[in-house]
Each structure stands twice: as structure tokens, then as C-alpha cells.
N, C-alpha and C positions, 0 to 999 in steps of 0.2 A: 643426554637425556632427551626424549622425543619432545618437540615443542619447547625447548629451550630456547629457541631462536625461530623469528617468523621465517617459515619454509618458502624459498622461491621454486620455481620450476624443478630445479635439480632435486633439492630434497624431498618435493612433493614424489616426484617420479621412484627416488630410489625407497622412500617410505610405502609406496605401492608394490614394489617389487616383493618387499618382504611381506607385507599385507595379505598380498594374493594366495601366500602359501598358508598363512595362519586362519584366514577368514574367509571361508568358501562362499560366505552370503555375497562378498563383494564380485562374484563371478556372474550374480543373478543379473536381472536388468532393472533392478531398482537404483533410485538415484539416492545417493547421500545427502541426508537432511540433519541439520544441526537446529535443534530446537531448545531455544534458552526461554527459561520460565523462572517464575518466582513472583513474590507480591509486588503491587503496585509502587514506584518509586526505588526500585533496588538497580534497575539500571541496565534492563533487558533491551530495550531500543537501541542505548547508546553503544552497548557492549556488540549487539548484533551488527550495527551499521560499522563498528570500527573494523570487524573481522570480515564483513562484505567488501569495504575498501581496501583492506590490506591485501586480500585475494585478488580484486580488480587490480590493484597495482603490479601483482606478481603475474598477471597476464591470464588467470584462471577464469574460465568460463562459470560466471557463478550468478545466482540469482537470490534476492530478498524480498521477505513480506513480513509485514507486522500482522499478526493473525486476527486484531481486532478490527482490520481494515476488510476481513472475509466474513464477518458478521453483523453488520449495520443493518439489519431488517428487525424492524420491531412492530407491534407487540411482541414479546417472546413465546414461544409455543408453551403449554403448559407439560408436555413432554419431553422438553429440552429448555429447561428454564433460563440456562445460561447461555444457550447457543452454542454448546460446546461440540455438539454432534455436527450441526450446521455448518460451523466453521471447520471441522474437520472433513468434511465431504467436499467444502470449496476447496480447502488446501489440496487435496488429493488431484483437482481438475487443475489448479494452478501450476503444481510440482510436475505433471504431466506436459501442460503446455511450456514450461521453462526447460524441460528436457527436449522438447521438440523444436526449440528455439535454440539448443545448442548447449544448454547449461550442463556442466558436470556435477555439480552440486548447488545445494539451496540452503539458504540460512532462515529461520524462521524465530521470532521474538513474540512471546505475549503471553498473557495469563492463561492457566488452564485450571481444570478441577483440582483444588487445594487438597483433597483427599485423594483422588483416583487417578489423577494425573491425565494422560493422554490417552483418546480414542485411536488408538493405533489402528485399530481392525479397519476404520473408514480411510486408512492412508496406504493402500495396499502397495503403491510404486515407490513407496519411501524406504530406504535403509536409514531407520530412524536412532539418531543419538540424541536423548533428553540431558541437558545439562542444567542443574537449578542453581540459580544465584539467590544468596541470603545476606542478611546484614543483622547487626543487633537492632533490638528493639528502639533505641534513643535514636539511633542514626535513621534508621526506618522511618521513624515519625518525623526527623527533621527534613529529610529527603523529600517526603509525600507532601507535607505542608509547604515545603520551600518551593516546589514547581508549581504551587497555585491551586491545589485541590483542597477540597472542603476538610477543614478539622473535623468537622462531624463525621466523617467516616475512618479516622485514624484508628479507631479501636476495632473496626471490622476488617481494617487491613492489617492489623497486627495479630488478631485470630487467625488471619488466613496464613500469616507467617508461620505461627506456632504449627497449625495444622500441617503445613507443608514440612516444617522441621521434622514431624514426627511420621512423615509417610517415609514410603521407601519406592516410589515410582520413577525416579530418576536415575539416570547412568552414573553420574557425576555430580557434585556440589563444590562451587566454588563461592567462598565467603568474599564478599567484596568490601568489608568494613575498611576505611579508610585509604581506600585504593583508588589511584586514577584509571580513568576507562581502560586507556592503552594496556595497563597492564592486568586488569582483568581479563582482557581479551587474548592476552598472551597466555595467562593460567589455564582460559578454558581450552585453549588447542592444546595446552602440554596435558591435562588431564585426561583431555579425551584423544590421547595417543596421536597425537600430531593431526588430528581431523582437518582436512577431509584426506581419505585416502582414495585417492582417484584412479579410476581404469584410464588407459591412454585416450586422448581425443577422437572424436569421430566427427562424420558431417552431421548436421542438424536434419533432424526427422521431419518426415510430415506428420502435422498434427493430427491426431486422432480425429475422426469425424464427431461433430458436437453432437448426433443426433437430432432430437425433434425441434425444429425452430421454436423459441418462445415467443408468444404473442405479449401484448400490454403496452400500455403507454410509459415511454421513456423520455424525459427531459434532460438534454445536455445544456449546461452550463459553459460557456467558453470564452476566451480572450485572452489578452496579453497578460504578460506576469505581472502580479500586484494589482490587477484590476478589480479583486475582491471574488473571484470565482468561487473559490471553497467556501469562504463567509456567506455570500449570498445564496450560493447553492444549499448550503446545509439550512438556511432558513427557509428555502422554499419545501425541501423535506419537512422539517419541523412543522409546516403547515399542513402537509399532508397528514402528519400524524396525529396533529390536532383535529383535523376534520373526523378522526375516526377510521382512519385507513390503515391497514397493515402496509407500511411503505420501506422502500430501501434505498440505500445511498452507497455511490461507488465514488473514489476520488482516484481517477485514471493513472496519476503519478505513483500513486501507492500499490497499483498492482503491475507496474511494468518495471521495476528494478532489476535489470538484468545488463551484465557487462560481459563483453564488449556489445554495442547495440551493431546491428548490420549496418554495412557502408550504404546501403540502398533504402535502408529505414532507420535513419539515427534518432528518430523520436519512438523508436518501439512500439509503432502505431499497432502493427500485426500481433504481436505479442499481446499488447494491451487489449485489443479487440477481442480476441480469443479468450482471455481471461474474463473481461466484462460479460461476455455471452455465456460462459461457464457459471460464473455467479449469480447473472441475472436468471438462469435456468433453475438454480437451486433456491433463490429466493421466491420465485414465482410459485415453485412447487410446495413451497412452505405457506404460502397463501399471500403474497404482496401483490399488491393491487397497483404499484406505481414504483418508478426506479427514478430517482434524481442522479445524474451524472454528472462531475466537474473536471476539467482538465482542459489543455491548451490543443488547438487544432490549427494547422498554419494553411490549409486550402481544401479545395472540394476532393482532390486525391484521396487525402487522409481522413476526410469525412465518409468518403466512399467504402473504405476500410471496414469501418465501425458498422454503417449501414447494412454491408453485404453479411456481418457477424451476426446481425440482427434483424434477417429478412422478415421476419413475421410481426416485428415489433412497430408501433407507431414513434417514431423518432423525431423530437422536435429541437432544433438547434436554437438556442438562446444567446446570442454574442453581447457580452458586455464590454463597453468603451469607456475610457478615460483619457483625458488629456495628459500632454506631458509632465505639466506640475504637479499634478494629484500623484501619477504613476511613480515618479522621483519620490514624492514626501512618504509615500506608502514602502517603498523598496526601500529607503534609508530607515524608517521604522523598523522593517522586518530585520534589516541587518542588526539591530540593536537588541534583537529578542522578541519583539513585538510579534502577537499572531501565535496561533497554537504550535507547538513544537513539534512538528512535522518530521518523521524519519527522513534525513537526507536532504534537508533544505538548503538549498544551495545559497542562499542570502545571508544566514546569522553565521556572524563573526566574520564577515569579510571588511576589509578596508573602506574608507568613504570613497577612494579613488575607483576601487573595482566595483562597489554600489553605484557610482554615478556612469560606469560604462555599461553595467545591466540595464540602468533606467533609460538611456539613450537607446539600446536595443529595444526595449519594451515597448518605447514609444514610436519606433521604426516600426516595430511589429504592429503594434495599433493602428498605424496609418495604412499600413500594407492591408489589414483586414477589413479596413473601411473602404479602402478603393476597390475592393474584390466584393464588397457587400455581402460576406459569407453570414450565413445564417437565415432562419426564420423570421427572427425577432431581434432587435437592436435595443439595448437597455443602456443609455448614458448614464454612469455614475457619479459624473463629477458634480459636486454639489449635492448628492442625495446620500441619506443615512442608509445603513444595512436595510433596516424596515421598510424605506421608500423603495429601494431598489427591489425588494422582494416584491411588494405590491404592485410594480410594474411588469413584473414577470407575470404575476397572477392574473393581471387585468388583460394582458395581450395575449396569454397562451388559454385563460379558461383553466388554468392548472388548481387542485388536482383533479378536478372533474371532467377537464375536457383539453384537448390540445389544438395546435394550430397546424396548417398544412404540413404532413409528414414527407421525409426527404425521400421516401420512395417515389414522391411524384416529381415531375419536372422543376427544374429549380426556378425562383423568383428573387428578385431584390430584397432582401430581409426588411420587415417592417420597423419601423422606429419609433420608440416611445422615450 
């Protein structure tokens, strides 16, 4: 039975030989894209990451993105109240960039329109397979509340689940009730005919030109592992929203999941920079006045990759710093499940010994960034609350109404606060 075992290279190749004869669409230039959808709490992200990890282990060139990460731009437009069309447009650009990097398939997870499904017309470069995940009402309620979401939203989630059960937009449906993630992932691939059906691998392509360069203020919060980039950066983003701006937020780690990374770019910075430029172009066209970015960067050469991708933007780099003790404490907390449940979190569930090694590496990275004086502004997070760190960034940059010296100008030692 197709998909009864996790296919390796040999199984994928033989399936492709059969699929090519029966599926003329695969001769097109489209990228196989598997979209896992369903109500919040059903397991979309966990299952998507499991499939991505399995294909990566099998040596398949594969990309992954959570669709919510391509729609963090508020307030919403009245013409696109749930940002489904905005997300689909961003996904089209991200899929194209994954393909240019060498991806032979892409996995997407995330909520879609509960009645109408996916705006496939917005994603012309995708050979789309839609798999809807579902579970019973009681189990969905338990999962949703159990992951920390508000109990006040449960009834809305259950109504969406009922609408999806009554819909017909998905190609296949898998019931996740009582099943572990690995078994759901196996069933998804089985029900989708052994997805992905892959064309023979080819050389990475040149990325398509990005078109008109997008202007606007971009504030990038960087620093070592567990220094607080995501939490503090999101606080800065929320400040812009409270100031009445239409503002956007991007986590670089969430738009650069591609395996294997190039040997000369292990951080996937070129791919992340192209995706960042594409997403910001969409957000800016929708009316966003500012963009907050979070993510690590190790040196000036990597920073320049992003600056070159955003030549018309005013890019300000703010580096957070913390000492060894604080980094170790935060890394141990994340290993025990603290922080937001980000897809692909490399710390969650690790042993104490592994986490201590990560903490040592993080402290070394922080020291290296200190010696390089990387960034336009340095903010020490030791002894500061998230709110205090956000306030220090706002005071040092004038954000969201102003910016510090942009990276397009000659570099200088970063200011400290």
C-alpha cells in the first residue's frame, strides 16, 4: 500500500516513475506543496514538522513554513478580514524562493478559510495537495485549552471545526483522534498517495528578480540564542500597533526552514533575506508603515545579505545582550517547555546535558558579538523585564516614529543602553 512505510530515496524515486505516467501535472514547473489544515489545536504544526523532519532525514530537499508566519500584519483589511489572500500571496513568493534554493517540495501548515478553503489562484507555482486534519469535539476542546489558549475561544474553534467537517475543499482528511504525531504523519503520506511525487533533483535555480525595492523602516532585533529576541521584538511590534500604526512582524527563523542548508550558507541567510524582502513587499503594499524583524545574525557579512535584499528600506539593527547565567537560565526554561511553542524549537525536550552545551555555545556567541560591536544599538537584558528591554529599544531608536543610523551608511560601534 502506498505510504505504508516512510519512503526513502528509493521508494520516492520508484513512486515518481509510476506517478509521471498517471499525473501529467507533475511534468509542469510547479512545486509539490502539501498544506495541512484544520481547526486550532488539531495538530497541524506538529504533524507538518514531523513530515518535514522525516523527509530531511531521508535526504529530500524540502522546505517548511507555518502559514500564520506569513500573515503577521495588522490591523486587517476590510477586504481581507482574516488575511487569507495576503497569506496566500506571501506563500507564492516563499514557495518560489524555496524552489530557487533547491527545494523539491514544500510543507505548509495552518488555518484556512473554514468554508471556502485555500485561495489556490494566489499560488500559481504550487502543485497543491490539501490535507484536512480533524478530531472529535471533546478531544479538540481538551487539546485547545491544554496548549494554553483562552477557554473563551473554544466555542468559536468548535464551530470552525464543524464548518470544516461539512466542507469539501480538502483532497483528503485524516482523523487524528487518539493518535500520536508520528502515526498521523504516516497516515497523511499514505492517504495522499505517498506524497511527495518528486521530479529528479536538479541544480538550485537563480531566484527571480524581486521587482521594485520596498522602502520603509525596518527594525531588526538580534542576539544570541535565548537572549529574548522573539519576546522583546514582539513587544516592540505591539508598541507600533498601540501607536495606531499598521505594522508587521517577521521571525526570520520561521521563514527559513529548508534542508539541506548550503555549505557556504549554513544559516540559510540568502533564503531568509529573499523571503523577508518578498513578505515585506506584500505587507507594505497592504499599508504597513513599519516592520519588526527578529532573528540571529553572526557577522557583518550576514547582515549585508539582508541589507542588500532591502536596498530601499531604512534598516536598524538592535542587538540584545545577556550574560552566561541569564542565558543558561532561559535555555533551561525553554527546554522544559517555557516560551511560545515555535515550530522546530531546537531546545524543547532536550536533556540537561544537551541544554548546558547549548548555553555554553550561546554565551560564546554573545561574547563574539560583543567583541564585534555588531549592531546600531546594544541593549543589555540582564536584570531587565521584557517591558524594560522594549522601553530601552524605543528610547534608543525613536521607534516606531523614527530610526537610528541605517545600515546603508558606514558602520560604527553600536550604541549601548
